[in-house]
C-alpha positions in Angstrom: -90.2 -35.1 -29.8 -88.1 -37.4 -27.7 -87.1 -40.9 -29.0 -89.2 -43.7 -27.6 -88.3 -47.4 -27.6 -90.8 -50.1 -26.4 -90.8 -53.7 -25.3 -93.6 -55.8 -23.9 -93.5 -54.2 -20.5 -91.3 -51.1 -20.8 -91.0 -47.8 -22.5 -87.6 -46.1 -22.8 -87.3 -42.3 -23.3 -83.9 -40.8 -24.1 -82.4 -37.4 -24.6 -78.8 -36.4 -25.3 -77.1 -35.1 -22.1 -75.5 -31.7 -23.1 -73.5 -31.2 -20.0 -69.7 -31.2 -20.3 -68.0 -34.5 -19.2 -71.5 -36.0 -19.1 -72.3 -39.6 -18.4 -75.4 -41.6 -19.0 -78.1 -41.0 -16.3 -81.1 -43.1 -15.4 -84.6 -42.6 -14.0 -86.9 -45.5 -13.3 -90.7 -45.3 -13.0 -92.7 -48.3 -11.7 -96.3 -47.4 -10.9 -98.2 -49.0 -8.2 -101.1 -49.8 -10.5 -98.8 -51.8 -12.8 -96.9 -53.6 -10.0 -99.1 -53.6 -6.9 -96.6 -55.0 -4.5 -93.6 -53.0 -3.3 -91.4 -56.1 -3.6 -92.2 -56.3 -7.3 -91.6 -52.6 -7.9 -88.3 -52.8 -6.1 -87.3 -55.8 -8.2 -88.0 -53.9 -11.4 -86.0 -50.9 -10.2 -83.1 -53.1 -9.0 -82.8 -55.1 -12.2 -83.0 -51.9 -14.3 -80.3 -50.1 -12.3 -78.0 -53.2 -12.5 -78.3 -53.6 -16.2 -77.9 -49.8 -16.7 -74.7 -49.9 -14.7 -73.3 -52.9 -16.7 -74.1 -51.4 -20.1 -71.7 -48.9 -21.7 -73.9 -46.1 -22.9 -73.2 -42.8 -24.5 -73.9 -39.6 -22.6 -77.7 -39.7 -22.6 -80.5 -39.3 -20.1 -82.7 -42.4 -19.9 -86.1 -42.8 -18.3 -87.4 -46.4 -18.1 -91.1 -46.6 -17.4 -93.1 -49.7 -16.7 -96.0 -49.6 -19.2 -97.9 -52.9 -18.6 -98.7 -54.9 -15.5 -96.0 -57.5 -14.6 -98.1 -59.4 -12.0 -101.1 -59.2 -9.7 -101.6 -59.4 -6.0 -102.9 -62.9 -6.4 -99.7 -64.4 -7.7 -96.2 -64.4 -6.1 -94.5 -61.1 -5.7 -91.4 -62.0 -7.7 -90.1 -65.1 -9.4 -87.0 -66.1 -11.2 -89.0 -66.3 -14.4 -90.2 -62.7 -13.9 -86.6 -61.5 -13.3 -85.4 -63.3 -16.4 -88.1 -61.7 -18.6 -87.4 -58.2 -17.2 -83.7 -58.7 -17.8 -84.1 -59.8 -21.4 -86.4 -56.8 -22.2 -84.1 -54.3 -20.5 -81.1 -55.7 -22.3 -82.9 -55.1 -25.6 -83.8 -51.5 -24.6 -80.3 -50.6 -23.6 -78.7 -52.3 -26.6 -80.9 -50.2 -28.9 -79.2 -47.1 -27.5 -75.7 -48.5 -28.2 -76.7 -49.3 -31.8 -78.6 -46.0 -32.5 -75.8 -43.7 -31.2 -73.0 -45.7 -32.9 -74.7 -45.3 -36.3 
Protein backbone atom coordinates (compact mmCIF):
# COMPACT_ATOMS: atom_id res chain seq x y z
CA UNK A 1 0.00 0.00 0.00
CA UNK A 2 1.33 3.45 -0.84
CA UNK A 3 1.52 6.21 1.76
CA UNK A 4 -1.34 8.69 1.62
CA UNK A 5 -1.38 12.16 3.16
CA UNK A 6 -4.49 14.35 3.19
CA UNK A 7 -5.45 17.98 3.68
CA UNK A 8 -8.81 19.69 3.23
CA UNK A 9 -8.57 19.76 -0.60
CA UNK A 10 -5.65 17.49 -1.55
CA UNK A 11 -4.40 13.93 -1.35
CA UNK A 12 -0.68 13.19 -1.71
CA UNK A 13 0.49 9.74 -2.81
CA UNK A 14 4.21 8.97 -2.53
CA UNK A 15 6.58 6.19 -3.46
CA UNK A 16 10.36 5.95 -3.19
CA UNK A 17 12.09 6.54 -6.51
CA UNK A 18 14.50 3.58 -6.94
CA UNK A 19 16.38 4.98 -9.95
CA UNK A 20 20.08 5.78 -9.52
CA UNK A 21 20.79 9.51 -9.10
CA UNK A 22 17.04 10.01 -8.68
CA UNK A 23 15.33 13.28 -7.87
CA UNK A 24 11.86 13.97 -6.60
CA UNK A 25 9.23 13.84 -9.35
CA UNK A 26 5.73 15.31 -9.39
CA UNK A 27 2.38 14.53 -10.97
CA UNK A 28 -0.66 16.78 -10.49
CA UNK A 29 -4.30 15.78 -11.02
CA UNK A 30 -7.00 18.46 -11.00
CA UNK A 31 -10.30 17.00 -12.20
CA UNK A 32 -12.79 19.13 -14.08
CA UNK A 33 -15.64 18.11 -11.77
CA UNK A 34 -13.73 19.50 -8.75
CA UNK A 35 -12.50 22.69 -10.45
CA UNK A 36 -14.93 23.43 -13.30
CA UNK A 37 -12.97 26.31 -14.83
CA UNK A 38 -9.69 25.83 -16.66
CA UNK A 39 -8.30 28.95 -14.98
CA UNK A 40 -8.83 27.35 -11.57
CA UNK A 41 -7.32 24.01 -12.61
CA UNK A 42 -4.28 25.78 -14.05
CA UNK A 43 -3.90 27.82 -10.84
CA UNK A 44 -3.94 24.63 -8.76
CA UNK A 45 -1.29 23.05 -10.99
CA UNK A 46 0.87 26.18 -11.10
CA UNK A 47 0.88 26.67 -7.32
CA UNK A 48 1.61 22.96 -6.78
CA UNK A 49 4.56 22.94 -9.20
CA UNK A 50 5.96 26.16 -7.72
CA UNK A 51 5.94 24.85 -4.15
CA UNK A 52 7.31 21.46 -5.25
CA UNK A 53 10.21 23.19 -6.97
CA UNK A 54 10.98 25.31 -3.89
CA UNK A 55 10.79 22.39 -1.43
CA UNK A 56 13.83 20.20 -0.91
CA UNK A 57 12.47 16.64 -1.05
CA UNK A 58 14.19 13.24 -0.97
CA UNK A 59 14.08 11.08 -4.14
CA UNK A 60 10.37 10.22 -4.14
CA UNK A 61 7.62 10.18 -6.72
CA UNK A 62 4.69 12.38 -5.66
CA UNK A 63 1.18 12.55 -7.04
CA UNK A 64 -0.92 15.46 -5.77
CA UNK A 65 -4.63 14.99 -6.45
CA UNK A 66 -7.40 17.51 -5.88
CA UNK A 67 -9.97 15.65 -3.77
CA UNK A 68 -12.65 18.25 -2.96
CA UNK A 69 -14.18 21.10 -4.96
CA UNK A 70 -12.30 24.39 -4.68
CA UNK A 71 -14.96 26.61 -6.23
CA UNK A 72 -17.98 26.62 -8.55
CA UNK A 73 -18.80 28.25 -11.84
CA UNK A 74 -20.94 30.79 -9.99
CA UNK A 75 -18.02 32.34 -8.11
CA UNK A 76 -14.82 33.92 -9.39
CA UNK A 77 -12.38 31.60 -11.17
CA UNK A 78 -9.47 32.38 -8.88
CA UNK A 79 -8.84 34.74 -5.98
CA UNK A 80 -5.94 35.69 -3.76
CA UNK A 81 -7.70 33.94 -0.88
CA UNK A 82 -7.97 30.70 -2.88
CA UNK A 83 -4.28 30.83 -3.79
CA UNK A 84 -3.35 31.46 -0.15
CA UNK A 85 -5.41 28.45 1.02
CA UNK A 86 -3.93 26.19 -1.65
CA UNK A 87 -0.39 27.26 -0.78
CA UNK A 88 -0.85 26.61 2.94
CA UNK A 89 -2.26 23.12 2.34
CA UNK A 90 0.45 22.20 -0.15
CA UNK A 91 3.20 23.45 2.17
CA UNK A 92 1.84 21.10 4.86
CA UNK A 93 1.77 18.17 2.42
CA UNK A 94 5.33 18.66 1.18
CA UNK A 95 6.60 19.35 4.72
CA UNK A 96 5.16 16.02 5.82
CA UNK A 97 7.49 14.32 3.33
CA UNK A 98 10.56 16.09 4.67
CA UNK A 99 9.73 15.04 8.23
CA UNK A 100 8.76 11.44 7.40
CA UNK A 101 11.88 10.68 5.38
CA UNK A 102 14.22 12.37 7.87
CA UNK A 103 12.96 10.22 10.76
